[in-house]
N, C-alpha and C positions, 0 to 999 in steps of 0.2 A: 454517697460517702458511707452510709450505713453498711452497704455490702462490703466495702473495702475493710471497714473496721471489723465486721463479722469474720471475714476471711483471716485477717491478721490475728484476732483473738483465738480463732480455731486452730491456726497453725501453731501459735505459741503454746496453747493448751495441749495439742497433740505431741509437740516436742517435749513439754514438761512431763507428760505421762510416760513417755519412753525413758526419759532421764530418771524418773522416779523409780522405775523398775530396775535400775542398775546402781542402787546405793552401794552395794558391795559387788563389784564386777567379778565374774568368774574367769578372769583372764589375767595372765601375767602381764602387768602394765608395761614392763620393759620389753618383752619379746613378742607380745601380741600372739601367743601360740594357741590360745583356746578361743572358743566362741565369745561373742559379746553382743550387746544391744546398745544402740546409740541413736541420738536425734541429730538433725541438721536443719539449718536454715540457709537460704541462698538467694542471690540476685543474679539474673542471667540476661544480659543484653543479647539480642539476636535479630533474626529476620526470617522471611519466608523464602522458599526456593524460587518463587515467581518474581522476586524483586520487590520494589515498593519501599515504603518506609520501614524503619526499624521498630522493634518492640522490646518490651521488658517482661520477663517472667520472674515473679517473686513468690516464695513460699517456703515450705518446710515439710519435714516428715520424720519417719523413724524406720529403723531397720534392725533386724536380728540376724546375726551371722553365727553359723554353727562352727564347730571345731575344724571341719574339713574345708571351710572357706565359703561354702554355699550360704546364701542368705535370702531373706524375703523381707519386703518392706512396703510401705504405703506413704503417699504424700498428697498434700493439698496445696494448691497454688493459684495464682492469678496472673493471666497473660494479657498484656495491654499494649496497644500501639503508643509510641512516644508522643504522638500528636494529641491524643485524647485519652486520658487515664480512665474516663467513664465508659469507654467503648470496649473494655476488656471482657474476657471470658474466664470462667473458673476451670480448673483442671483437677482431676483426681486420678492418681495412678496407683496400681498395684504391680510390683515388680519382683522378679527373681534376679539374683546377682551372684557373682563369684568374686571373692576377694582373695588376692594372692598374698596370703598371710606371711609366708616365709620368703618374700621377695627381697627383704633387707635384713641384715643381721641384727640391727638395732630394733626392728619392728616399728620404726617411726614412719616409714614410707610404705603405704599399702595401696597398690593399684587395684582397680576393680573394673568389671564389665557388668552392665545391667540392661534389662529389657523387660517389657511387659505391656500391660493394658493401660490405656489412658481414656478417660471419659472427659468430654468437653461440654460445659453447660453454661447457658445463659438464656433463659426463657424456654429453651428446649434442651435436648441432649444429643450428642453425637459420639460415636465410638472411634477409637484410634489406637495406635500402638506407639511405643517409644523404645529407643535403644540408645546406648551411649557407653562411654568409658571415661574413667577418671582416676584420681588418686586422692587418698586421704593422707595428710602429713600431720602426725601427732607430735606437736611441739611441747606439749605437757601431757602427763598421763591421762587426763580427762578432757582435754581441749585440743582440737586440731583444726587444720584448714582443709577445705575441700575444693578441688578444682576438677571440673568435669565438662565434657562435651556431650550434648544431648540432642537428639533428633526426635521430634514428635510428628507423627504422620496421621493426617485425618483420613480415615478409611472411606468416607463418602467420596473423597476425591484423592485417590492414592498418589497423585502427583503433587499434592500440597504438603510441603514439609515446613516445620518451624524449627530452624537450627539455632542453637544458642550455646554460649560458653557460660557455665555456672561458676560463680565465686561464692564460697560459703564458709560457714563455721560448723564444725562437728563437735559434739560433746557426748561423753559417756555418763 
């Protein structure tokens, strides 16, 4: 239970640090035309490509997006089977992304693609990659909803994929 509490406190702290850097965003909040930094938290039900039981991936992170839509971010999360919350593993990701900032006139709907490195840890450490696509919907200038599909691939066994659909909250 202490590990879970530690992960949650770390995720909230990381998200708060990203949000603290954006007290006065350098973006037109209506049109989303310039770069921005934001944090997000998510819950993602999913499963492995091999079948078996389902799993839950929960966590959060932060991302900086430049004027041209390119971005870089990091996240920390916990992935666990539904049957046993104690049997989970930690994940750490560093990603590049591209946000289609001019995809809607209002700037409220911002689709994105992402991919990068994932580290899996629990007693040891394994390397992996991830890739995905999603959309941020900004229903208020500083708060939005995040919907994303993500695939995490364990490099030690390239046929092992963890596929999930993320539901989250995004904030600037």
